[in-house]
C-alpha positions, 0 to 999 in steps of 0.5 A: 887866210890873211886876217887883212882880207876879213878886216877889208871885207868887214870894213867894207859891209860896215860901210856898204850898209851905212853903218858907223863903228859906234852904230854897228856895234850896237847892231852885234852887240859888241863894244866899237874898240872891237869893231875897230880892232876887227877893221885894222887886223888887230885881233881876229873876228870870232865864229859867234861874231861871224854868225852874228854878222850875216844873221843881221845883214844880208852877207854870207859867210864868205862875204866876211872870210874869203881873201878872193871873193869877199865882199870887198873884192865883189863891190871894189870898195877899196878902190873908190876914188876920193868923192865923199859919200861915193860907192861904186857897186860892181859884180853885185847883182841888183833888182828893182823895188817899188819906193812906197812912201816917205816916213819921218825919223824923229817925231811921229807923224803922217806918212807921204804915200807914193801913188805911181806904181813905176816909181821903181829903185835898184838896190842889191838882190841879197836883200831880196833873198831875205824878202821878196817883198822888200820895199824902199821908204824914204825918210827925213829927220835926223833922230837916227842920225848914228844908224843911217848917216846922211843916208836918204832911204831905207830897205824895208822888208815887211815880213822879216822877223824883228825884236829887241834892237831891230830898227822897224818902221811903226804906225801908231794909232793908224796915223802916225808913222816913225822909224826907231829902234825897238825895245819892248817888256811886259810894261811898255814899248820904247821906240828909241833914238839913237840922236841923244837930242831926241827922247824916246816914245813910250807906249805903256802897256796898259794905254789904249794905243794901237801899235802896228809894225810896218817892217823891219829896216834892213839897210839904208842908202842915199839916193841921188836924183 
């Protein structure tokens, strides 16, 4: 199969889930140059990196390697009109999930909770294949701009496993909520911002703080009212 098909599929996956080349590289633990090479057909993608993509995002190996049924072909991303921010999603099964509230991607703060149970948002079914209890959370702030870009909503899984490097929604001391990338060790829990204008939130293990993980962020998108 042509390497260009893999390149097109990776480009489509990265754009569909709202990643820059830098943030996609961080997600996979590779260099930005590697991602650039994948997308320009300069180098083939190893099986290890294909497995990394499928473990981090709701996509299959066929989505990456297939020339006739790859991700680019299924969502028709490569034939988008020249409209900034436009995405044409064709042939991707979708489902409606609850939009439960708004949190801040910046300083921790009290969340807005939506009480309208009929407020539903359409997302790709593949997220529900990962966790049937996925919900949508709106967010504001720019501390995670390298990860989310100009997206306005997050797809959050309350049940997916997470660890260092995962982007999570966290409640601190029962009230303050924040969206950050997790890094923890035996001494401290660190909630990292991708925008270096913001300081990390550091919670030492020996201090009495209640930290509750509300969910792992699986994806982001821009929602138009």
